[in-house]
N, C-alpha and C positions, 0 to 999 in steps of 0.2 A: 526618589521613585525608581523602580528598576524597569527597564524597557527591553525587551527581546522580540527577534523577528521571528514569526512562526511561519511554515510552508503551508500555503494555502490548502493542500490537500490534508492538513491534519486538523482542520476547522471546517465544521458544517452549520450551518443555520438553519433551523426550521421555525415556521415553515419557509420553504424554498422562494417563495412568492413574496414574502416580506422585501420591502425597500431597505430597512435599516436594522440594527440590532435592537434599539428600543422598539420598534413596531414588532417586532418578531417575539419578543419578551410581552408585549402588551396583548398580544395575539393569543397568548398561551402557550406560545413556542419555547424553544431553548437555543442556547448557544453551547456547542461541545466543542471542546480542545483535546486533542489526542497528546497525553505527555508520556514520557518515557522515564519512570523512575529507576534508579538504582538502590541498594540497599540503604546506603546513606542517606538519600534522599527520603526513603520511609521512613528512617529512623527520625529524620528530622521534622517531617509531617506528624510522626507520632508524639514526639516531644511538645510540637505547638499545638497540640490538642486537635489538630484538622482532621485525622482519621482515628479509627476504633482501635486502641493498642492491640487486643486480641486478634483483631484482622490483620493488624501490621506485623505482627510476630509470624502469623501463619504464610503470611507472603512472602516474609524472608527465607522461611523454611523451604516453601515451595522452590524458590528460586535457585536454593543450594541443591536440590535434586532434581529438577527438570531441567531437560535441555531445551535450548531455544528454539522456538517455532521458526522453520524456513519461511512460512507463509508470511509471518511478521515482519516486515522490511524495516529497518531503522532509516528512516527518512533523513534525519540529521546526519548520519552517516555516510548515506550515498550521496548527499549535497556535498559534504566535506570530500568524498573521493572524486566528485567531479571536479571540486576546484584544486586538486592536487594534495589535498590533505590527508594523509592516511592515519587512522585510528587503529587501536589496539585490537585484536582478534579475541574473541571469546567473552566480550564484555556483556554480561547478562543485565537485563533490564525489564521491569514490568510495565505492561501496557496499561495507563490509567485513563479513564475518561472524565474530565474535569467539565462539568455540565452545570450551566447557569439558567435558573428558571425560576417561576414565581412558585413559593410553597407557604400554604397556610400555616401562619404561625400564632397561635393565641388567638385564633378567630379572623387574621387580618392576613391578607396575601403579602408576602415580602419576597424579596430578592435573595435566594439562598445560592449557595455554591455545594454541589455535589459531587463525590468522587464515587466511581464504579471501577470495579477491579473485571468487569466481565458482564453477563447476561443477567447475572442472580448473586452477583457479590457487591454489596453494598460498603464501601468503605468509610463513607463518613457523609455528614450533611450539617452545614452550619449557615446562619444568616449571612449577609453579606459582610464582610470586616471592613471595608473601605467607606470612608466618610462619605463620599459621593453617592453612595448607593446605586451605581450602575455598573454593568459588566464592563470590565477593565480590558476591553478589546477594540481596537480601532481597524477596520477592515473595509474598503472599499475598491470598487472595481476600476480598471484604467478604463474600460469602455462599456458605459453602462447599458444594460439591455432590459427594455420596460418590461415589468412585470415579476422578476426574478431577482435575488440578491447578489447573486454572483454575475460578472459579466462576461465579455467576450476576451478572450486571451489576443495579446498583440501578434501573436505568430497565426493568428486563425486564417488571414488570407492567404499564406504561402503553406499551410500546413497539408493540403491535398498534394501540392507539388513536392513536398518532401516526401510523403508517402508514397508518390508515383515514382519518385527518384529512387526509394529503397528497394520498391518492388522490381523496377528494373534492373538493379544490381543482383537481386536474388534471382530474378529468372536468367539472368546472364551467366550467375555461376552454375546454375543447374544445367543452362545448355552446354557450357564448356565440359561440364562431368559428363554428361551424355555423349557429347560428341567424341570424347576420348575413348569411349567404350567401341568394342567391334562389333560389327554387323555378323549375326550367326545366320547360316543357312543350313538347315537340314531336311531331309525326308522323312516325314513322318511314317512311311509304310516300311523302310528300312530301320527307322531309330522309334520304336514304339514308346520309350521312355522320354519322348521330347516333351513331355510334361513335367519331368523332374528337373531339367535342364534349367535350372535358374542360374543366373551369374552372381557369383560369390566368391568370397575369398577361400581357398583352398579347397573350391568344391571337385568333387569327382563325377563326372558323365559317363554313365553305363552305356557308352554307345561306340560303333567303330569309327575310328578316325577317318576313314575312307567315305563314310557317310555324312560326315557333317564337317564343313568348312568354315572359315572367317574370311570377312572382306573387310576393307576400309572405306 
């Protein structure tokens, strides 16, 4: 058996009100895991017959010409960076959604594994290949909350304090920057262009220096 640890934000259980994964599947829901496949993984899945060969070839071709989308964050890479592990830049991957749900096969509802490459791209769908005929995912909250699958994070009791400390730091930095700026006093009757006197780098003020002064 191969065991891997998956980031919680890469997993979604539907419906969210299910208490367990088997209950979610029994309620007609699904379990989806976000995968990040390289070209080598796509080729392996193609060789194993898990995805459609034509779709696999098209995905590899698109990965060769398209640039990485900045909005698609690589969670695994971010977690590695947080731990001080640096990975190579420019690594391309395809975001694939591995979804487990009941599908009618030969008139009988069976647990199947489907791969999606987006909203309208189906990569493949096969009956559960494992002997246990269960979703191969173990997930349980540290602190259970009634009525939902996911629980409360251990940091929840002090999260508000952390947010307050972060806001206070940002406000202090803003106040420090503004306090370093000069106070400008001008006579609007003698300076008709007072509306254009916006403080900026290398700005030019079209007014007499005698009619405008700075104060600390």
